[in-house]
VMD Tcl script that builds the backbone (N, CA, C; Angstrom):
set m [mol new atoms 432]
animate dup $m
set s [atomselect $m all]
$s set {name element resname resid chain x y z} {
  {N N UNK 1 A 111.769 112.726 119.605}
  {CA C UNK 1 A 111.946 113.594 118.495}
  {C C UNK 1 A 110.800 114.539 118.296}
  {N N UNK 2 A 109.926 114.604 119.283}
  {CA C UNK 2 A 108.866 115.594 119.183}
  {C C UNK 2 A 109.463 116.980 119.170}
  {N N UNK 3 A 108.903 117.795 118.376}
  {CA C UNK 3 A 109.413 119.192 118.265}
  {C C UNK 3 A 110.459 119.328 117.137}
  {N N UNK 4 A 110.918 118.169 116.575}
  {CA C UNK 4 A 111.863 118.263 115.476}
  {C C UNK 4 A 111.112 118.573 114.207}
  {N N UNK 5 A 111.734 119.193 113.265}
  {CA C UNK 5 A 111.031 119.480 112.050}
  {C C UNK 5 A 110.672 118.218 111.272}
  {N N UNK 6 A 109.424 118.160 110.755}
  {CA C UNK 6 A 108.986 116.995 110.049}
  {C C UNK 6 A 109.333 117.070 108.539}
  {N N UNK 7 A 109.977 118.074 108.132}
  {CA C UNK 7 A 110.362 118.184 106.717}
  {C C UNK 7 A 111.801 118.699 106.675}
  {N N UNK 8 A 112.230 119.109 105.513}
  {CA C UNK 8 A 113.588 119.607 105.397}
  {C C UNK 8 A 113.697 121.072 105.789}
  {N N UNK 9 A 112.858 121.468 106.670}
  {CA C UNK 9 A 112.809 122.867 107.076}
  {C C UNK 9 A 114.136 123.167 107.806}
  {N N UNK 10 A 114.434 124.419 107.929}
  {CA C UNK 10 A 115.652 124.859 108.611}
  {C C UNK 10 A 115.504 124.555 110.130}
  {N N UNK 11 A 116.471 123.885 110.684}
  {CA C UNK 11 A 116.390 123.604 112.143}
  {C C UNK 11 A 116.291 124.866 112.958}
  {N N UNK 12 A 115.535 124.798 114.024}
  {CA C UNK 12 A 115.289 125.992 114.836}
  {C C UNK 12 A 116.218 126.129 115.985}
  {N N UNK 13 A 116.975 125.086 116.324}
  {CA C UNK 13 A 117.943 125.215 117.377}
  {C C UNK 13 A 119.143 124.298 117.088}
  {N N UNK 14 A 120.197 124.452 117.888}
  {CA C UNK 14 A 121.432 123.742 117.663}
  {C C UNK 14 A 121.230 122.249 117.811}
  {N N UNK 15 A 120.399 121.837 118.762}
  {CA C UNK 15 A 120.196 120.427 118.992}
  {C C UNK 15 A 119.541 119.764 117.796}
  {N N UNK 16 A 118.534 120.425 117.175}
  {CA C UNK 16 A 117.881 119.901 115.975}
  {C C UNK 16 A 118.920 119.864 114.841}
  {N N UNK 17 A 119.741 120.868 114.791}
  {CA C UNK 17 A 120.733 120.960 113.694}
  {C C UNK 17 A 121.691 119.811 113.729}
  {N N UNK 18 A 122.107 119.365 114.927}
  {CA C UNK 18 A 123.078 118.297 115.110}
  {C C UNK 18 A 122.420 116.933 115.254}
  {N N UNK 19 A 121.302 116.828 115.935}
  {CA C UNK 19 A 120.686 115.560 116.232}
  {C C UNK 19 A 120.097 114.876 115.039}
  {N N UNK 20 A 119.357 115.579 114.225}
  {CA C UNK 20 A 118.635 114.944 113.075}
  {C C UNK 20 A 119.643 114.350 112.095}
  {N N UNK 21 A 120.642 115.066 111.589}
  {CA C UNK 21 A 121.545 114.418 110.636}
  {C C UNK 21 A 122.449 113.336 111.267}
  {N N UNK 22 A 122.707 113.447 112.529}
  {CA C UNK 22 A 123.541 112.407 113.224}
  {C C UNK 22 A 122.711 111.096 113.337}
  {N N UNK 23 A 121.449 111.170 113.710}
  {CA C UNK 23 A 120.659 109.991 113.847}
  {C C UNK 23 A 120.438 109.330 112.450}
  {N N UNK 24 A 120.107 110.161 111.462}
  {CA C UNK 24 A 119.897 109.648 110.181}
  {C C UNK 24 A 121.135 108.951 109.630}
  {N N UNK 25 A 122.300 109.595 109.822}
  {CA C UNK 25 A 123.570 109.011 109.375}
  {C C UNK 25 A 123.859 107.733 110.095}
  {N N UNK 26 A 123.651 107.682 111.430}
  {CA C UNK 26 A 123.844 106.465 112.164}
  {C C UNK 26 A 122.946 105.329 111.725}
  {N N UNK 27 A 121.672 105.641 111.513}
  {CA C UNK 27 A 120.734 104.625 111.044}
  {C C UNK 27 A 121.167 104.034 109.676}
  {N N UNK 28 A 121.494 104.908 108.747}
  {CA C UNK 28 A 121.902 104.464 107.419}
  {C C UNK 28 A 123.186 103.683 107.438}
  {N N UNK 29 A 124.109 104.091 108.292}
  {CA C UNK 29 A 125.392 103.407 108.427}
  {C C UNK 29 A 125.198 101.987 108.997}
  {N N UNK 30 A 124.393 101.901 110.011}
  {CA C UNK 30 A 124.140 100.559 110.631}
  {C C UNK 30 A 123.345 99.697 109.676}
  {N N UNK 31 A 122.420 100.261 108.916}
  {CA C UNK 31 A 121.640 99.476 107.946}
  {C C UNK 31 A 122.566 98.963 106.858}
  {N N UNK 32 A 123.485 99.778 106.373}
  {CA C UNK 32 A 124.454 99.316 105.353}
  {C C UNK 32 A 125.350 98.220 105.890}
  {N N UNK 33 A 125.595 98.176 107.176}
  {CA C UNK 33 A 126.393 97.144 107.802}
  {C C UNK 33 A 125.538 95.894 108.073}
  {N N UNK 34 A 124.229 95.951 107.832}
  {CA C UNK 34 A 123.373 94.797 108.065}
  {C C UNK 34 A 122.858 94.681 109.476}
  {N N UNK 35 A 123.019 95.753 110.271}
  {CA C UNK 35 A 122.651 95.727 111.704}
  {C C UNK 35 A 121.205 96.282 111.854}
  {N N UNK 36 A 120.229 95.455 111.464}
  {CA C UNK 36 A 118.839 95.971 111.592}
  {C C UNK 36 A 118.384 96.033 113.047}
  {N N UNK 37 A 119.004 95.281 113.950}
  {CA C UNK 37 A 118.642 95.388 115.360}
  {C C UNK 37 A 118.892 96.755 115.884}
  {N N UNK 38 A 120.066 97.326 115.594}
  {CA C UNK 38 A 120.348 98.694 116.066}
  {C C UNK 38 A 119.397 99.711 115.444}
  {N N UNK 39 A 119.115 99.517 114.146}
  {CA C UNK 39 A 118.193 100.440 113.467}
  {C C UNK 39 A 116.819 100.430 114.111}
  {N N UNK 40 A 116.269 99.267 114.412}
  {CA C UNK 40 A 114.984 99.175 115.020}
  {C C UNK 40 A 115.030 99.684 116.435}
  {N N UNK 41 A 116.050 99.371 117.190}
  {CA C UNK 41 A 116.120 99.870 118.603}
  {C C UNK 41 A 116.187 101.416 118.598}
  {N N UNK 42 A 116.997 102.003 117.677}
  {CA C UNK 42 A 117.042 103.439 117.640}
  {C C UNK 42 A 115.677 104.041 117.229}
  {N N UNK 43 A 115.020 103.418 116.289}
  {CA C UNK 43 A 113.679 103.878 115.867}
  {C C UNK 43 A 112.689 103.825 117.029}
  {N N UNK 44 A 112.794 102.789 117.849}
  {CA C UNK 44 A 111.894 102.623 118.996}
  {C C UNK 44 A 112.232 103.648 120.074}
  {N N UNK 45 A 113.518 103.741 120.435}
  {CA C UNK 45 A 113.899 104.630 121.493}
  {C C UNK 45 A 113.693 106.121 121.138}
  {N N UNK 46 A 114.039 106.453 119.905}
  {CA C UNK 46 A 113.910 107.842 119.482}
  {C C UNK 46 A 112.504 108.155 118.926}
  {N N UNK 47 A 111.603 107.141 118.918}
  {CA C UNK 47 A 110.261 107.333 118.448}
  {C C UNK 47 A 110.228 107.929 117.037}
  {N N UNK 48 A 110.908 107.302 116.123}
  {CA C UNK 48 A 111.079 107.785 114.753}
  {C C UNK 48 A 109.776 107.748 113.938}
  {N N UNK 49 A 108.942 106.737 114.209}
  {CA C UNK 49 A 107.717 106.558 113.389}
  {C C UNK 49 A 106.613 107.358 114.010}
  {N N UNK 50 A 106.018 108.198 113.129}
  {CA C UNK 50 A 104.864 108.975 113.573}
  {C C UNK 50 A 103.585 108.255 113.115}
  {N N UNK 51 A 102.687 107.951 114.045}
  {CA C UNK 51 A 101.494 107.188 113.657}
  {C C UNK 51 A 100.621 108.001 112.691}
  {N N UNK 52 A 99.772 107.313 111.916}
  {CA C UNK 52 A 98.890 108.027 110.990}
  {C C UNK 52 A 97.969 108.959 111.737}
  {N N UNK 53 A 97.615 110.096 111.087}
  {CA C UNK 53 A 96.748 111.076 111.706}
  {C C UNK 53 A 95.325 110.607 111.797}
  {N N UNK 54 A 94.863 109.749 110.881}
  {CA C UNK 54 A 93.539 109.215 110.907}
  {C C UNK 54 A 93.511 107.766 110.574}
  {N N UNK 55 A 92.402 107.078 110.837}
  {CA C UNK 55 A 92.266 105.665 110.556}
  {C C UNK 55 A 92.461 105.410 109.071}
  {N N UNK 56 A 93.241 104.442 108.727}
  {CA C UNK 56 A 93.472 104.160 107.290}
  {C C UNK 56 A 94.575 105.035 106.736}
  {N N UNK 57 A 95.202 105.907 107.529}
  {CA C UNK 57 A 96.247 106.768 107.086}
  {C C UNK 57 A 97.555 106.049 107.011}
  {N N UNK 58 A 98.596 106.732 106.640}
  {CA C UNK 58 A 99.935 106.199 106.495}
  {C C UNK 58 A 100.814 106.765 107.528}
  {N N UNK 59 A 101.613 105.898 108.195}
  {CA C UNK 59 A 102.640 106.318 109.142}
  {C C UNK 59 A 103.716 107.088 108.389}
  {N N UNK 60 A 104.399 107.982 109.102}
  {CA C UNK 60 A 105.494 108.772 108.506}
  {C C UNK 60 A 106.718 108.729 109.386}
  {N N UNK 61 A 107.820 109.016 108.787}
  {CA C UNK 61 A 109.070 109.129 109.559}
  {C C UNK 61 A 109.164 110.527 110.059}
  {N N UNK 62 A 109.623 110.668 111.353}
  {CA C UNK 62 A 109.830 111.984 111.939}
  {C C UNK 62 A 111.144 112.602 111.491}
  {N N UNK 63 A 112.004 111.758 110.877}
  {CA C UNK 63 A 113.280 112.278 110.360}
  {C C UNK 63 A 113.151 112.639 108.926}
  {N N UNK 64 A 113.508 113.853 108.535}
  {CA C UNK 64 A 113.445 114.252 107.152}
  {C C UNK 64 A 114.380 113.367 106.294}
  {N N UNK 65 A 113.967 113.092 105.078}
  {CA C UNK 65 A 114.737 112.315 104.124}
  {C C UNK 65 A 115.006 110.896 104.570}
  {N N UNK 66 A 114.144 110.334 105.406}
  {CA C UNK 66 A 114.232 108.928 105.826}
  {C C UNK 66 A 112.887 108.304 105.498}
  {N N UNK 67 A 112.842 107.496 104.459}
  {CA C UNK 67 A 111.627 106.953 103.948}
  {C C UNK 67 A 110.989 105.927 104.858}
  {N N UNK 68 A 109.708 105.943 105.077}
  {CA C UNK 68 A 108.978 104.991 105.936}
  {C C UNK 68 A 109.101 103.562 105.378}
  {N N UNK 69 A 109.168 103.410 104.016}
  {CA C UNK 69 A 109.357 102.085 103.494}
  {C C UNK 69 A 110.676 101.441 103.892}
  {N N UNK 70 A 111.700 102.235 104.001}
  {CA C UNK 70 A 113.012 101.758 104.448}
  {C C UNK 70 A 112.974 101.375 105.940}
  {N N UNK 71 A 112.293 102.176 106.741}
  {CA C UNK 71 A 112.106 101.841 108.173}
  {C C UNK 71 A 111.346 100.541 108.287}
  {N N UNK 72 A 110.277 100.343 107.478}
  {CA C UNK 72 A 109.473 99.126 107.510}
  {C C UNK 72 A 110.340 97.912 107.173}
  {N N UNK 73 A 111.245 98.060 106.243}
  {CA C UNK 73 A 112.139 96.996 105.818}
  {C C UNK 73 A 113.024 96.567 107.000}
  {N N UNK 74 A 113.486 97.558 107.756}
  {CA C UNK 74 A 114.282 97.230 108.925}
  {C C UNK 74 A 113.495 96.469 109.955}
  {N N UNK 75 A 112.242 96.921 110.204}
  {CA C UNK 75 A 111.386 96.257 111.173}
  {C C UNK 75 A 111.058 94.825 110.711}
  {N N UNK 76 A 110.682 94.656 109.467}
  {CA C UNK 76 A 110.339 93.329 108.951}
  {C C UNK 76 A 111.513 92.374 109.020}
  {N N UNK 77 A 112.732 92.897 108.707}
  {CA C UNK 77 A 113.926 92.018 108.782}
  {C C UNK 77 A 114.247 91.645 110.203}
  {N N UNK 78 A 114.094 92.553 111.111}
  {CA C UNK 78 A 114.373 92.310 112.519}
  {C C UNK 78 A 113.337 91.343 113.095}
  {N N UNK 79 A 112.082 91.531 112.760}
  {CA C UNK 79 A 111.022 90.585 113.229}
  {C C UNK 79 A 111.308 89.190 112.700}
  {N N UNK 80 A 111.724 89.122 111.462}
  {CA C UNK 80 A 112.047 87.828 110.861}
  {C C UNK 80 A 113.216 87.172 111.638}
  {N N UNK 81 A 114.255 87.957 112.003}
  {CA C UNK 81 A 115.378 87.444 112.807}
  {C C UNK 81 A 114.911 86.943 114.161}
  {N N UNK 82 A 114.064 87.722 114.813}
  {CA C UNK 82 A 113.541 87.292 116.121}
  {C C UNK 82 A 112.813 86.019 116.009}
  {N N UNK 83 A 111.969 85.821 114.978}
  {CA C UNK 83 A 111.210 84.612 114.813}
  {C C UNK 83 A 112.107 83.438 114.448}
  {N N UNK 84 A 113.149 83.652 113.708}
  {CA C UNK 84 A 114.135 82.621 113.401}
  {C C UNK 84 A 114.856 82.117 114.635}
  {N N UNK 85 A 115.040 82.975 115.611}
  {CA C UNK 85 A 115.666 82.594 116.880}
  {C C UNK 85 A 114.668 82.171 117.902}
  {N N UNK 86 A 113.370 81.966 117.468}
  {CA C UNK 86 A 112.300 81.467 118.320}
  {C C UNK 86 A 111.966 82.500 119.471}
  {N N UNK 87 A 112.192 83.756 119.217}
  {CA C UNK 87 A 111.879 84.823 120.198}
  {C C UNK 87 A 110.529 85.388 119.787}
  {N N UNK 88 A 109.514 84.512 119.823}
  {CA C UNK 88 A 108.201 84.881 119.297}
  {C C UNK 88 A 107.505 85.957 120.159}
  {N N UNK 89 A 107.729 85.881 121.463}
  {CA C UNK 89 A 107.111 86.851 122.386}
  {C C UNK 89 A 107.687 88.239 122.118}
  {N N UNK 90 A 108.975 88.326 121.944}
  {CA C UNK 90 A 109.643 89.637 121.684}
  {C C UNK 90 A 109.191 90.171 120.317}
  {N N UNK 91 A 109.096 89.320 119.329}
  {CA C UNK 91 A 108.613 89.734 118.006}
  {C C UNK 91 A 107.145 90.240 118.104}
  {N N UNK 92 A 106.323 89.517 118.824}
  {CA C UNK 92 A 104.911 89.965 118.930}
  {C C UNK 92 A 104.812 91.253 119.672}
  {N N UNK 93 A 105.642 91.479 120.712}
  {CA C UNK 93 A 105.630 92.736 121.450}
  {C C UNK 93 A 106.081 93.887 120.555}
  {N N UNK 94 A 107.096 93.674 119.754}
  {CA C UNK 94 A 107.502 94.742 118.827}
  {C C UNK 94 A 106.445 95.046 117.828}
  {N N UNK 95 A 105.821 94.032 117.282}
  {CA C UNK 95 A 104.718 94.267 116.307}
  {C C UNK 95 A 103.597 95.018 116.940}
  {N N UNK 96 A 103.173 94.573 118.148}
  {CA C UNK 96 A 102.060 95.176 118.843}
  {C C UNK 96 A 102.295 96.659 119.164}
  {N N UNK 97 A 103.475 96.988 119.549}
  {CA C UNK 97 A 103.781 98.385 120.031}
  {C C UNK 97 A 104.291 99.305 118.922}
  {N N UNK 98 A 104.421 98.821 117.734}
  {CA C UNK 98 A 104.877 99.709 116.614}
  {C C UNK 98 A 103.828 100.692 116.212}
  {N N UNK 99 A 104.215 101.915 115.939}
  {CA C UNK 99 A 103.297 102.949 115.515}
  {C C UNK 99 A 102.854 102.857 114.082}
  {N N UNK 100 A 103.501 101.970 113.306}
  {CA C UNK 100 A 103.207 101.806 111.892}
  {C C UNK 100 A 102.080 100.725 111.767}
  {N N UNK 101 A 100.923 101.083 111.236}
  {CA C UNK 101 A 99.836 100.097 111.090}
  {C C UNK 101 A 100.170 98.925 110.154}
  {N N UNK 102 A 101.088 99.134 109.203}
  {CA C UNK 102 A 101.482 98.043 108.300}
  {C C UNK 102 A 102.224 96.927 109.136}
  {N N UNK 103 A 103.112 97.370 110.060}
  {CA C UNK 103 A 103.816 96.424 110.929}
  {C C UNK 103 A 102.787 95.852 111.927}
  {N N UNK 104 A 101.932 96.656 112.521}
  {CA C UNK 104 A 100.961 96.195 113.482}
  {C C UNK 104 A 100.008 95.173 112.913}
  {N N UNK 105 A 99.736 95.233 111.605}
  {CA C UNK 105 A 98.829 94.281 110.951}
  {C C UNK 105 A 99.430 92.894 110.901}
  {N N UNK 106 A 100.715 92.742 111.152}
  {CA C UNK 106 A 101.343 91.382 111.144}
  {C C UNK 106 A 100.721 90.531 112.227}
  {N N UNK 107 A 100.281 91.110 113.334}
  {CA C UNK 107 A 99.682 90.342 114.409}
  {C C UNK 107 A 98.299 89.816 114.057}
  {N N UNK 108 A 97.694 90.395 113.002}
  {CA C UNK 108 A 96.345 89.971 112.611}
  {C C UNK 108 A 96.393 88.825 111.613}
  {N N UNK 109 A 97.572 88.476 111.111}
  {CA C UNK 109 A 97.638 87.426 110.162}
  {C C UNK 109 A 97.562 86.057 110.839}
  {N N UNK 110 A 97.228 85.003 110.133}
  {CA C UNK 110 A 97.021 83.711 110.724}
  {C C UNK 110 A 98.321 83.128 111.278}
  {N N UNK 111 A 98.138 82.245 112.220}
  {CA C UNK 111 A 99.238 81.564 112.868}
  {C C UNK 111 A 99.134 80.072 112.623}
  {N N UNK 112 A 100.220 79.452 112.273}
  {CA C UNK 112 A 100.180 77.987 112.034}
  {C C UNK 112 A 101.030 77.296 113.088}
  {N N UNK 113 A 100.557 76.148 113.517}
  {CA C UNK 113 A 101.268 75.294 114.459}
  {C C UNK 113 A 101.625 74.027 113.708}
  {N N UNK 114 A 102.857 73.634 113.717}
  {CA C UNK 114 A 103.328 72.402 113.101}
  {C C UNK 114 A 103.676 71.408 114.190}
  {N N UNK 115 A 103.018 70.255 114.163}
  {CA C UNK 115 A 103.256 69.248 115.174}
  {C C UNK 115 A 104.323 68.338 114.679}
  {N N UNK 116 A 105.202 67.923 115.575}
  {CA C UNK 116 A 106.280 66.972 115.189}
  {C C UNK 116 A 106.628 66.126 116.380}
  {N N UNK 117 A 107.268 64.999 116.029}
  {CA C UNK 117 A 107.701 64.057 117.052}
  {C C UNK 117 A 108.785 64.683 117.857}
  {N N UNK 118 A 108.728 64.657 119.233}
  {CA C UNK 118 A 109.765 65.264 120.048}
  {C C UNK 118 A 111.083 64.527 120.004}
  {N N UNK 119 A 111.102 63.268 119.511}
  {CA C UNK 119 A 112.339 62.498 119.446}
  {C C UNK 119 A 113.090 62.667 118.155}
  {N N UNK 120 A 112.357 62.583 117.042}
  {CA C UNK 120 A 113.003 62.607 115.756}
  {C C UNK 120 A 112.755 63.867 114.957}
  {N N UNK 121 A 111.694 64.660 115.338}
  {CA C UNK 121 A 111.387 65.900 114.600}
  {C C UNK 121 A 110.545 65.722 113.361}
  {N N UNK 122 A 110.149 64.496 113.043}
  {CA C UNK 122 A 109.287 64.275 111.872}
  {C C UNK 122 A 107.871 64.788 112.145}
  {N N UNK 123 A 107.212 65.338 111.100}
  {CA C UNK 123 A 105.881 65.904 111.295}
  {C C UNK 123 A 104.861 64.787 111.633}
  {N N UNK 124 A 103.896 65.099 112.514}
  {CA C UNK 124 A 102.847 64.178 112.855}
  {C C UNK 124 A 101.646 64.448 111.975}
  {N N UNK 125 A 101.158 63.422 111.341}
  {CA C UNK 125 A 99.954 63.586 110.506}
  {C C UNK 125 A 98.903 62.562 111.049}
  {N N UNK 126 A 97.888 63.050 111.703}
  {CA C UNK 126 A 96.882 62.157 112.309}
  {C C UNK 126 A 97.557 61.310 113.370}
  {N N UNK 127 A 97.360 60.003 113.350}
  {CA C UNK 127 A 97.960 59.081 114.272}
  {C C UNK 127 A 99.205 58.558 113.627}
  {N N UNK 128 A 100.327 58.518 114.407}
  {CA C UNK 128 A 101.535 58.046 113.868}
  {C C UNK 128 A 102.376 57.457 115.021}
  {N N UNK 129 A 103.315 56.651 114.681}
  {CA C UNK 129 A 104.154 55.994 115.679}
  {C C UNK 129 A 105.410 56.827 115.831}
  {N N UNK 130 A 105.871 56.965 117.069}
  {CA C UNK 130 A 107.091 57.721 117.360}
  {C C UNK 130 A 108.233 56.702 117.494}
  {N N UNK 131 A 109.322 56.940 116.739}
  {CA C UNK 131 A 110.377 55.939 116.774}
  {C C UNK 131 A 111.667 56.619 117.324}
  {N N UNK 132 A 112.506 55.819 117.959}
  {CA C UNK 132 A 113.807 56.304 118.394}
  {C C UNK 132 A 114.809 56.100 117.252}
  {N N UNK 133 A 116.097 56.359 117.537}
  {CA C UNK 133 A 117.106 56.213 116.500}
  {C C UNK 133 A 117.310 54.772 116.050}
  {N N UNK 134 A 116.982 53.837 116.932}
  {CA C UNK 134 A 117.128 52.413 116.599}
  {C C UNK 134 A 115.964 51.951 115.717}
  {N N UNK 135 A 114.901 52.746 115.586}
  {CA C UNK 135 A 113.765 52.350 114.746}
  {C C UNK 135 A 112.680 51.659 115.464}
  {N N UNK 136 A 112.749 51.524 116.793}
  {CA C UNK 136 A 111.655 50.820 117.490}
  {C C UNK 136 A 110.571 51.845 117.875}
  {N N UNK 137 A 109.301 51.370 117.833}
  {CA C UNK 137 A 108.167 52.235 118.143}
  {C C UNK 137 A 108.062 52.392 119.649}
  {N N UNK 138 A 107.834 53.635 120.128}
  {CA C UNK 138 A 107.704 53.917 121.565}
  {C C UNK 138 A 106.224 53.950 121.919}
  {N N UNK 139 A 105.462 54.713 121.191}
  {CA C UNK 139 A 103.997 54.905 121.524}
  {C C UNK 139 A 103.306 55.482 120.294}
  {N N UNK 140 A 102.032 55.514 120.354}
  {CA C UNK 140 A 101.280 56.111 119.282}
  {C C UNK 140 A 100.842 57.494 119.702}
  {N N UNK 141 A 101.060 58.471 118.831}
  {CA C UNK 141 A 100.607 59.830 119.075}
  {C C UNK 141 A 99.480 60.229 118.190}
  {N N UNK 142 A 98.536 60.960 118.735}
  {CA C UNK 142 A 97.409 61.422 117.967}
  {C C UNK 142 A 97.302 62.943 118.082}
  {N N UNK 143 A 96.868 63.580 117.036}
  {CA C UNK 143 A 96.620 64.996 117.082}
  {C C UNK 143 A 95.405 65.282 117.972}
  {N N UNK 144 A 95.446 66.296 118.740}
  {CA C UNK 144 A 94.360 66.660 119.604}
  {C C UNK 144 A 93.640 67.865 119.045}
}
mol reanalyze $m
mol bondsrecalc $m
mol representation Tube
mol addrep $m
């Protein structure tokens, strides 16, 4: 989308005249249908997010009349979906490569690991016994 007008200025060529409203309409239509995956993929492929001009600045949308907060909402929802499906590597890649520093800051937040018994799924606290469905102890597990 480089070369497209960054405001509501009059489009300078036919492609700008047709492309900008079509992409915006498609994004909003898919968002209203709950399809955040398509919204994020289009934003990534079309490079919709313009990085901040200076450190500490705010990212902007390259599409006129498309709010960066709405785009962030799509990204955050999609990242949440990826994490719910245990696609952590894909979520981290999307976060790392996003031009918006607000989204990129998600990788800087703390990470928690929750230990659990591989047989029954109960959380492990210190040393505990692992039991099968019959209730018999198999072995003792300790946190490392």
